[in-house]
Biopython code that builds the backbone (N, CA, C, O; Angstrom):
import numpy as np
from Bio.PDB.StructureBuilder import StructureBuilder

atoms = [
    (1, "MET", "N", (-125.645, 216.026, -61.216)),
    (1, "MET", "CA", (-125.204, 214.910, -60.401)),
    (1, "MET", "C", (-125.250, 215.268, -58.914)),
    (1, "MET", "O", (-125.653, 214.447, -58.090)),
    (2, "ARG", "N", (-124.848, 216.465, -58.579)),
    (2, "ARG", "CA", (-124.835, 216.869, -57.183)),
    (2, "ARG", "C", (-126.251, 216.902, -56.603)),
    (2, "ARG", "O", (-126.455, 216.559, -55.438)),
    (3, "HIS", "N", (-127.206, 217.305, -57.397)),
    (3, "HIS", "CA", (-128.582, 217.372, -56.930)),
    (3, "HIS", "C", (-129.084, 215.990, -56.515)),
    (3, "HIS", "O", (-129.806, 215.873, -55.525)),
    (4, "ASP", "N", (-128.715, 214.946, -57.252)),
    (4, "ASP", "CA", (-129.124, 213.587, -56.909)),
    (4, "ASP", "C", (-128.502, 213.130, -55.599)),
    (4, "ASP", "O", (-129.144, 212.422, -54.822)),
    (5, "LYS", "N", (-127.262, 213.526, -55.345)),
    (5, "LYS", "CA", (-126.596, 213.134, -54.113)),
    (5, "LYS", "C", (-127.277, 213.772, -52.907)),
    (5, "LYS", "O", (-127.425, 213.120, -51.874)),
    (6, "GLN", "N", (-127.692, 215.027, -53.016)),
    (6, "GLN", "CA", (-128.387, 215.687, -51.920)),
    (6, "GLN", "C", (-129.742, 215.034, -51.661)),
    (6, "GLN", "O", (-130.166, 214.923, -50.511)),
    (7, "ARG", "N", (-130.404, 214.613, -52.691)),
    (7, "ARG", "CA", (-131.699, 213.969, -52.549)),
    (7, "ARG", "C", (-131.564, 212.639, -51.805)),
    (7, "ARG", "O", (-132.465, 212.274, -51.050)),
    (8, "GLU", "N", (-130.480, 211.916, -51.994)),
    (8, "GLU", "CA", (-130.266, 210.650, -51.308)),
    (8, "GLU", "C", (-129.966, 210.863, -49.828)),
    (8, "GLU", "O", (-130.332, 210.021, -49.008)),
    (9, "GLN", "N", (-129.318, 211.949, -49.466)),
    (9, "GLN", "CA", (-128.939, 212.181, -48.089)),
    (9, "GLN", "C", (-130.074, 212.752, -47.252)),
    (9, "GLN", "O", (-130.021, 212.667, -46.025)),
    (10, "LEU", "N", (-131.058, 213.308, -47.847)),
    (10, "LEU", "CA", (-132.147, 213.925, -47.112)),
    (10, "LEU", "C", (-132.896, 212.950, -46.213)),
    (10, "LEU", "O", (-133.110, 213.281, -45.046)),
    (11, "PRO", "N", (-133.306, 211.780, -46.670)),
    (11, "PRO", "CA", (-134.011, 210.870, -45.765)),
    (11, "PRO", "C", (-133.158, 210.434, -44.575)),
    (11, "PRO", "O", (-133.682, 210.281, -43.471)),
    (12, "ALA", "N", (-131.867, 210.234, -44.774)),
    (12, "ALA", "CA", (-131.001, 209.840, -43.666)),
    (12, "ALA", "C", (-130.940, 210.946, -42.621)),
    (12, "ALA", "O", (-130.958, 210.661, -41.424)),
    (13, "ALA", "N", (-130.870, 212.184, -43.046)),
    (13, "ALA", "CA", (-130.837, 213.300, -42.104)),
    (13, "ALA", "C", (-132.139, 213.393, -41.317)),
    (13, "ALA", "O", (-132.124, 213.686, -40.121)),
    (14, "ILE", "N", (-133.240, 213.151, -41.972)),
    (14, "ILE", "CA", (-134.526, 213.189, -41.290)),
    (14, "ILE", "C", (-134.623, 212.057, -40.280)),
    (14, "ILE", "O", (-135.120, 212.263, -39.173)),
    (15, "LEU", "N", (-134.163, 210.877, -40.635)),
    (15, "LEU", "CA", (-134.198, 209.744, -39.713)),
    (15, "LEU", "C", (-133.303, 209.968, -38.499)),
    (15, "LEU", "O", (-133.667, 209.601, -37.382)),
    (16, "ILE", "N", (-132.146, 210.563, -38.712)),
    (16, "ILE", "CA", (-131.247, 210.845, -37.596)),
    (16, "ILE", "C", (-131.869, 211.866, -36.659)),
    (16, "ILE", "O", (-131.769, 211.732, -35.439)),
    (17, "GLU", "N", (-132.509, 212.883, -37.216)),
    (17, "GLU", "CA", (-133.163, 213.891, -36.385)),
    (17, "GLU", "C", (-134.316, 213.281, -35.593)),
    (17, "GLU", "O", (-134.492, 213.590, -34.415)),
    (18, "LEU", "N", (-135.088, 212.429, -36.224)),
    (18, "LEU", "CA", (-136.199, 211.768, -35.548)),
    (18, "LEU", "C", (-135.695, 210.859, -34.432)),
    (18, "LEU", "O", (-136.277, 210.825, -33.348)),
    (19, "ALA", "N", (-134.625, 210.127, -34.691)),
    (19, "ALA", "CA", (-134.051, 209.253, -33.665)),
    (19, "ALA", "C", (-133.522, 210.071, -32.494)),
    (19, "ALA", "O", (-133.699, 209.683, -31.340)),
    (20, "ALA", "N", (-132.878, 211.191, -32.776)),
    (20, "ALA", "CA", (-132.352, 212.041, -31.701)),
    (20, "ALA", "C", (-133.487, 212.598, -30.838)),
    (20, "ALA", "O", (-133.353, 212.685, -29.617)),
    (21, "ARG", "N", (-134.588, 212.969, -31.461)),
    (21, "ARG", "CA", (-135.737, 213.459, -30.693)),
    (21, "ARG", "C", (-136.302, 212.369, -29.798)),
    (21, "ARG", "O", (-136.612, 212.618, -28.633)),
    (22, "HIS", "N", (-136.437, 211.164, -30.335)),
    (22, "HIS", "CA", (-136.993, 210.078, -29.536)),
    (22, "HIS", "C", (-136.028, 209.652, -28.424)),
    (22, "HIS", "O", (-136.472, 209.304, -27.330)),
    (23, "LEU", "N", (-134.739, 209.672, -28.681)),
    (23, "LEU", "CA", (-133.783, 209.315, -27.636)),
    (23, "LEU", "C", (-133.811, 210.323, -26.495)),
    (23, "LEU", "O", (-133.747, 209.948, -25.324)),
    (24, "THR", "N", (-133.908, 211.598, -26.839)),
    (24, "THR", "CA", (-134.010, 212.629, -25.815)),
    (24, "THR", "C", (-135.299, 212.466, -25.027)),
    (24, "THR", "O", (-135.302, 212.586, -23.802)),
    (25, "LEU", "N", (-136.376, 212.199, -25.715)),
    (25, "LEU", "CA", (-137.662, 211.999, -25.079)),
    (25, "LEU", "C", (-137.616, 210.817, -24.116)),
    (25, "LEU", "O", (-138.132, 210.914, -23.003)),
    (26, "VAL", "N", (-137.012, 209.713, -24.520)),
    (26, "VAL", "CA", (-136.919, 208.514, -23.683)),
    (26, "VAL", "C", (-136.118, 208.823, -22.427)),
    (26, "VAL", "O", (-136.506, 208.411, -21.333)),
    (27, "LYS", "N", (-135.032, 209.525, -22.560)),
    (27, "LYS", "CA", (-134.187, 209.825, -21.404)),
    (27, "LYS", "C", (-134.886, 210.759, -20.431)),
    (27, "LYS", "O", (-134.782, 210.566, -19.219)),
    (28, "VAL", "N", (-135.594, 211.763, -20.927)),
    (28, "VAL", "CA", (-136.288, 212.706, -20.047)),
    (28, "VAL", "C", (-137.459, 212.029, -19.343)),
    (28, "VAL", "O", (-137.652, 212.233, -18.144)),
    (29, "VAL", "N", (-138.228, 211.246, -20.049)),
    (29, "VAL", "CA", (-139.375, 210.563, -19.442)),
    (29, "VAL", "C", (-138.909, 209.568, -18.385)),
    (29, "VAL", "O", (-139.533, 209.459, -17.329)),
    (30, "GLY", "N", (-137.841, 208.852, -18.643)),
    (30, "GLY", "CA", (-137.355, 207.856, -17.696)),
    (30, "GLY", "C", (-136.742, 208.451, -16.459)),
    (30, "GLY", "O", (-136.726, 207.805, -15.411)),
    (31, "GLY", "N", (-136.239, 209.657, -16.546)),
    (31, "GLY", "CA", (-135.557, 210.287, -15.425)),
    (31, "GLY", "C", (-134.063, 210.308, -15.698)),
    (31, "GLY", "O", (-133.459, 209.273, -15.980)),
    (32, "LEU", "N", (-133.480, 211.476, -15.613)),
    (32, "LEU", "CA", (-132.053, 211.599, -15.896)),
    (32, "LEU", "C", (-131.242, 210.821, -14.860)),
    (32, "LEU", "O", (-131.457, 210.968, -13.656)),
    (33, "GLY", "N", (-130.332, 210.013, -15.325)),
    (33, "GLY", "CA", (-129.479, 209.242, -14.438)),
    (33, "GLY", "C", (-130.057, 207.910, -14.004)),
    (33, "GLY", "O", (-129.494, 207.267, -13.118)),
    (34, "SER", "N", (-131.145, 207.478, -14.586)),
    (34, "SER", "CA", (-131.774, 206.223, -14.192)),
    (34, "SER", "C", (-131.809, 205.257, -15.375)),
    (34, "SER", "O", (-132.481, 205.509, -16.376)),
    (35, "ILE", "N", (-131.089, 204.167, -15.251)),
    (35, "ILE", "CA", (-131.064, 203.177, -16.324)),
    (35, "ILE", "C", (-132.394, 202.433, -16.386)),
    (35, "ILE", "O", (-132.901, 202.149, -17.471)),
    (36, "GLU", "N", (-132.958, 202.118, -15.217)),
    (36, "GLU", "CA", (-134.253, 201.435, -15.197)),
    (36, "GLU", "C", (-135.331, 202.299, -15.853)),
    (36, "GLU", "O", (-136.160, 201.804, -16.617)),
    (37, "GLY", "N", (-135.306, 203.587, -15.545)),
    (37, "GLY", "CA", (-136.273, 204.505, -16.138)),
    (37, "GLY", "C", (-136.119, 204.607, -17.645)),
    (37, "GLY", "O", (-137.107, 204.730, -18.369)),
    (38, "THR", "N", (-134.873, 204.557, -18.121)),
    (38, "THR", "CA", (-134.639, 204.605, -19.560)),
    (38, "THR", "C", (-135.206, 203.371, -20.240)),
    (38, "THR", "O", (-135.799, 203.475, -21.314)),
    (39, "LEU", "N", (-135.033, 202.204, -19.632)),
    (39, "LEU", "CA", (-135.576, 200.973, -20.210)),
    (39, "LEU", "C", (-137.102, 200.998, -20.240)),
    (39, "LEU", "O", (-137.711, 200.656, -21.254)),
    (40, "VAL", "N", (-137.714, 201.399, -19.136)),
    (40, "VAL", "CA", (-139.174, 201.434, -19.070)),
    (40, "VAL", "C", (-139.737, 202.475, -20.030)),
    (40, "VAL", "O", (-140.705, 202.206, -20.741)),
    (41, "SER", "N", (-139.133, 203.664, -20.054)),
    (41, "SER", "CA", (-139.655, 204.706, -20.946)),
    (41, "SER", "C", (-139.399, 204.376, -22.416)),
    (41, "SER", "O", (-140.188, 204.769, -23.275)),
    (42, "GLY", "N", (-138.319, 203.667, -22.719)),
    (42, "GLY", "CA", (-138.086, 203.226, -24.093)),
    (42, "GLY", "C", (-139.164, 202.270, -24.558)),
    (42, "GLY", "O", (-139.653, 202.369, -25.683)),
    (43, "PHE", "N", (-139.534, 201.342, -23.682)),
    (43, "PHE", "CA", (-140.624, 200.419, -23.992)),
    (43, "PHE", "C", (-141.936, 201.184, -24.148)),
    (43, "PHE", "O", (-142.701, 200.925, -25.077)),
    (44, "LEU", "N", (-142.197, 202.121, -23.243)),
    (44, "LEU", "CA", (-143.432, 202.903, -23.283)),
    (44, "LEU", "C", (-143.531, 203.738, -24.565)),
    (44, "LEU", "O", (-144.577, 203.758, -25.215)),
    (45, "VAL", "N", (-142.453, 204.418, -24.922)),
    (45, "VAL", "CA", (-142.460, 205.235, -26.144)),
    (45, "VAL", "C", (-142.624, 204.357, -27.378)),
    (45, "VAL", "O", (-143.348, 204.726, -28.303)),
    (46, "GLY", "N", (-141.971, 203.211, -27.407)),
    (46, "GLY", "CA", (-142.123, 202.294, -28.539)),
    (46, "GLY", "C", (-143.554, 201.806, -28.702)),
    (46, "GLY", "O", (-144.070, 201.725, -29.817)),
    (47, "GLN", "N", (-144.187, 201.484, -27.590)),
    (47, "GLN", "CA", (-145.578, 201.033, -27.657)),
    (47, "GLN", "C", (-146.513, 202.155, -28.083)),
    (47, "GLN", "O", (-147.452, 201.929, -28.846)),
    (48, "VAL", "N", (-146.263, 203.354, -27.597)),
    (48, "VAL", "CA", (-147.112, 204.490, -27.973)),
    (48, "VAL", "C", (-146.979, 204.789, -29.465)),
    (48, "VAL", "O", (-147.979, 205.065, -30.129)),
    (49, "VAL", "N", (-145.773, 204.739, -29.993)),
    (49, "VAL", "CA", (-145.566, 204.983, -31.426)),
    (49, "VAL", "C", (-146.237, 203.886, -32.252)),
    (49, "VAL", "O", (-146.876, 204.175, -33.264)),
    (50, "SER", "N", (-146.094, 202.630, -31.826)),
    (50, "SER", "CA", (-146.705, 201.524, -32.571)),
    (50, "SER", "C", (-148.223, 201.604, -32.566)),
    (50, "SER", "O", (-148.860, 201.473, -33.612)),
    (51, "LEU", "N", (-148.801, 201.818, -31.395)),
    (51, "LEU", "CA", (-150.253, 201.917, -31.312)),
    (51, "LEU", "C", (-150.769, 203.173, -32.014)),
    (51, "LEU", "O", (-151.835, 203.152, -32.629)),
    (52, "GLY", "N", (-150.014, 204.257, -31.921)),
    (52, "GLY", "CA", (-150.415, 205.485, -32.603)),
    (52, "GLY", "C", (-150.434, 205.317, -34.108)),
    (52, "GLY", "O", (-151.308, 205.863, -34.782)),
    (53, "SER", "N", (-149.478, 204.566, -34.646)),
    (53, "SER", "CA", (-149.456, 204.361, -36.098)),
    (53, "SER", "C", (-150.583, 203.435, -36.555)),
    (53, "SER", "O", (-151.033, 203.521, -37.697)),
    (54, "LEU", "N", (-151.034, 202.558, -35.676)),
    (54, "LEU", "CA", (-152.169, 201.704, -36.025)),
    (54, "LEU", "C", (-153.482, 202.478, -36.021)),
    (54, "LEU", "O", (-154.348, 202.254, -36.867)),
    (55, "ILE", "N", (-153.620, 203.380, -35.074)),
    (55, "ILE", "CA", (-154.864, 204.130, -34.929)),
    (55, "ILE", "C", (-154.945, 205.242, -35.975)),
    (55, "ILE", "O", (-155.914, 205.333, -36.730)),
    (56, "TYR", "N", (-153.906, 206.091, -36.005)),
    (56, "TYR", "CA", (-153.899, 207.236, -36.918)),
    (56, "TYR", "C", (-152.440, 207.607, -37.136)),
    (56, "TYR", "O", (-151.772, 208.041, -36.198)),
    (57, "ALA", "N", (-151.931, 207.447, -38.356)),
    (57, "ALA", "CA", (-150.496, 207.551, -38.632)),
    (57, "ALA", "C", (-149.851, 208.866, -38.180)),
    (57, "ALA", "O", (-148.780, 208.816, -37.574)),
    (58, "PRO", "N", (-150.441, 210.041, -38.440)),
    (58, "PRO", "CA", (-149.788, 211.265, -37.945)),
    (58, "PRO", "C", (-149.707, 211.326, -36.418)),
    (58, "PRO", "O", (-148.869, 212.042, -35.869)),
    (59, "LEU", "N", (-150.558, 210.590, -35.747)),
    (59, "LEU", "CA", (-150.534, 210.547, -34.291)),
    (59, "LEU", "C", (-149.268, 209.862, -33.775)),
    (59, "LEU", "O", (-148.833, 210.133, -32.656)),
    (60, "ALA", "N", (-148.689, 208.997, -34.560)),
    (60, "ALA", "CA", (-147.526, 208.226, -34.130)),
    (60, "ALA", "C", (-146.343, 209.122, -33.796)),
    (60, "ALA", "O", (-145.551, 208.769, -32.923)),
    (61, "GLN", "N", (-146.195, 210.241, -34.439)),
    (61, "GLN", "CA", (-145.071, 211.135, -34.164)),
    (61, "GLN", "C", (-145.386, 212.150, -33.070)),
    (61, "GLN", "O", (-144.469, 212.678, -32.442)),
    (62, "MET", "N", (-146.651, 212.429, -32.834)),
    (62, "MET", "CA", (-147.036, 213.423, -31.841)),
    (62, "MET", "C", (-147.305, 212.809, -30.471)),
    (62, "MET", "O", (-147.033, 213.447, -29.454)),
    (63, "ALA", "N", (-147.825, 211.603, -30.420)),
    (63, "ALA", "CA", (-148.258, 210.979, -29.172)),
    (63, "ALA", "C", (-147.148, 210.842, -28.125)),
    (63, "ALA", "O", (-147.414, 211.107, -26.953)),
    (64, "PRO", "N", (-145.922, 210.444, -28.477)),
    (64, "PRO", "CA", (-144.894, 210.339, -27.438)),
    (64, "PRO", "C", (-144.613, 211.667, -26.738)),
    (64, "PRO", "O", (-144.315, 211.689, -25.544)),
    (65, "PHE", "N", (-144.705, 212.764, -27.471)),
    (65, "PHE", "CA", (-144.460, 214.060, -26.851)),
    (65, "PHE", "C", (-145.614, 214.461, -25.938)),
    (65, "PHE", "O", (-145.397, 215.137, -24.932)),
    (66, "ALA", "N", (-146.830, 214.056, -26.272)),
    (66, "ALA", "CA", (-147.971, 214.290, -25.390)),
    (66, "ALA", "C", (-147.822, 213.461, -24.119)),
    (66, "ALA", "O", (-148.124, 213.945, -23.028)),
    (67, "ILE", "N", (-147.360, 212.219, -24.245)),
    (67, "ILE", "CA", (-147.118, 211.370, -23.077)),
    (67, "ILE", "C", (-146.029, 211.983, -22.203)),
    (67, "ILE", "O", (-146.148, 211.988, -20.977)),
    (68, "MET", "N", (-144.970, 212.501, -22.823)),
    (68, "MET", "CA", (-143.903, 213.142, -22.055)),
    (68, "MET", "C", (-144.445, 214.334, -21.282)),
    (68, "MET", "O", (-144.111, 214.516, -20.112)),
    (69, "LEU", "N", (-145.270, 215.142, -21.918)),
    (69, "LEU", "CA", (-145.846, 216.298, -21.250)),
    (69, "LEU", "C", (-146.679, 215.873, -20.042)),
    (69, "LEU", "O", (-146.565, 216.469, -18.971)),
    (70, "LEU", "N", (-147.507, 214.856, -20.206)),
    (70, "LEU", "CA", (-148.338, 214.381, -19.098)),
    (70, "LEU", "C", (-147.493, 213.831, -17.949)),
    (70, "LEU", "O", (-147.762, 214.126, -16.785)),
    (71, "ILE", "N", (-146.480, 213.039, -18.268)),
    (71, "ILE", "CA", (-145.640, 212.464, -17.219)),
    (71, "ILE", "C", (-144.873, 213.553, -16.482)),
    (71, "ILE", "O", (-144.758, 213.503, -15.257)),
    (72, "LEU", "N", (-144.350, 214.527, -17.201)),
    (72, "LEU", "CA", (-143.580, 215.587, -16.545)),
    (72, "LEU", "C", (-144.471, 216.546, -15.765)),
    (72, "LEU", "O", (-144.005, 217.178, -14.817)),
    (73, "LEU", "N", (-145.732, 216.667, -16.139)),
    (73, "LEU", "CA", (-146.658, 217.465, -15.335)),
    (73, "LEU", "C", (-146.977, 216.760, -14.021)),
    (73, "LEU", "O", (-147.117, 217.405, -12.982)),
    (74, "ILE", "N", (-147.089, 215.432, -14.072)),
    (74, "ILE", "CA", (-147.403, 214.657, -12.873)),
    (74, "ILE", "C", (-146.160, 214.478, -11.995)),
    (74, "ILE", "O", (-146.217, 214.689, -10.783)),
    (75, "LYS", "N", (-145.051, 214.091, -12.603)),
    (75, "LYS", "CA", (-143.817, 213.851, -11.860)),
    (75, "LYS", "C", (-142.653, 214.515, -12.602)),
    (75, "LYS", "O", (-142.110, 213.927, -13.537)),
    (76, "PRO", "N", (-142.261, 215.732, -12.200)),
    (76, "PRO", "CA", (-141.256, 216.507, -12.943)),
    (76, "PRO", "C", (-139.880, 215.859, -13.060)),
    (76, "PRO", "O", (-139.099, 216.253, -13.926)),
    (77, "THR", "N", (-139.560, 214.885, -12.224)),
    (77, "THR", "CA", (-138.247, 214.245, -12.315)),
    (77, "THR", "C", (-138.243, 213.047, -13.250)),
    (77, "THR", "O", (-137.200, 212.414, -13.412)),
    (78, "GLY", "N", (-139.353, 212.714, -13.864)),
    (78, "GLY", "CA", (-139.448, 211.546, -14.730)),
    (78, "GLY", "C", (-139.958, 210.348, -13.957)),
    (78, "GLY", "O", (-140.242, 210.447, -12.763)),
    (79, "LEU", "N", (-140.075, 209.214, -14.634)),
    (79, "LEU", "CA", (-140.639, 208.032, -13.991)),
    (79, "LEU", "C", (-139.792, 207.511, -12.836)),
    (79, "LEU", "O", (-140.328, 207.195, -11.774)),
    (80, "TYR", "N", (-138.487, 207.418, -13.026)),
    (80, "TYR", "CA", (-137.601, 206.863, -12.028)),
    (80, "TYR", "C", (-136.561, 207.870, -11.559)),
    (80, "TYR", "O", (-135.534, 207.473, -11.008)),
    (81, "GLY", "N", (-136.796, 209.142, -11.758)),
    (81, "GLY", "CA", (-135.840, 210.169, -11.368)),
    (81, "GLY", "C", (-135.780, 210.340, -9.873)),
    (81, "GLY", "O", (-136.752, 210.066, -9.169)),
    (82, "SER", "N", (-134.620, 210.802, -9.373)),
    (82, "SER", "CA", (-134.474, 211.032, -7.944)),
    (82, "SER", "C", (-135.218, 212.309, -7.548)),
    (82, "SER", "O", (-135.412, 213.195, -8.381)),
    (83, "PRO", "N", (-135.634, 212.408, -6.286)),
    (83, "PRO", "CA", (-136.363, 213.607, -5.864)),
    (83, "PRO", "C", (-135.486, 214.850, -5.933)),
    (83, "PRO", "O", (-134.262, 214.772, -5.821)),
    (84, "LEU", "N", (-136.125, 215.984, -6.116)),
    (84, "LEU", "CA", (-135.391, 217.243, -6.173)),
    (84, "LEU", "C", (-134.877, 217.614, -4.796)),
    (84, "LEU", "O", (-135.560, 217.398, -3.795)),
    (85, "LEU", "N", (-133.680, 218.170, -4.742)),
    (85, "LEU", "CA", (-133.093, 218.597, -3.473)),
    (85, "LEU", "C", (-133.524, 220.019, -3.175)),
    (85, "LEU", "O", (-133.534, 220.871, -4.064)),
    (86, "LYS", "N", (-133.877, 220.275, -1.936)),
    (86, "LYS", "CA", (-134.251, 221.625, -1.508)),
    (86, "LYS", "C", (-133.023, 222.256, -0.855)),
    (86, "LYS", "O", (-132.353, 221.624, -0.039)),
    (87, "ARG", "N", (-132.733, 223.504, -1.218)),
    (87, "ARG", "CA", (-131.598, 224.200, -0.606)),
    (87, "ARG", "C", (-132.073, 225.304, 0.269)),
    (87, "ARG", "O", (-131.262, 226.006, 0.872)),
]
sb = StructureBuilder()
sb.init_structure("model")
sb.init_model(0)
sb.init_chain("A")
sb.init_seg("    ")
for serial, (resi, resn, name, xyz) in enumerate(atoms, 1):
    if name == "N":
        sb.init_residue(resn, " ", resi, " ")
    sb.init_atom(name, np.array(xyz, "f"), 0.0, 1.0, " ", f" {name:<3s}", serial, name[0])
structure = sb.get_structure()
């Protein structure tokens, strides 16, 4: 009986982990402390996942992280992040 209960909880744990990864990704891409950036990056990540799943399903989970890498290479503070302070 216990084995069946663990099997039921496994998909929920995977979904929670996936959601946490995407939420972190959205916040970093948008820029920490920027609500506008979070909204724009949430839309962007959602579109990338949707289009990635249409083109090639395994791409849907990898593509948002590739987009994050490209955005952070171009603008390290995120899309709407404030400029870095020099000391």
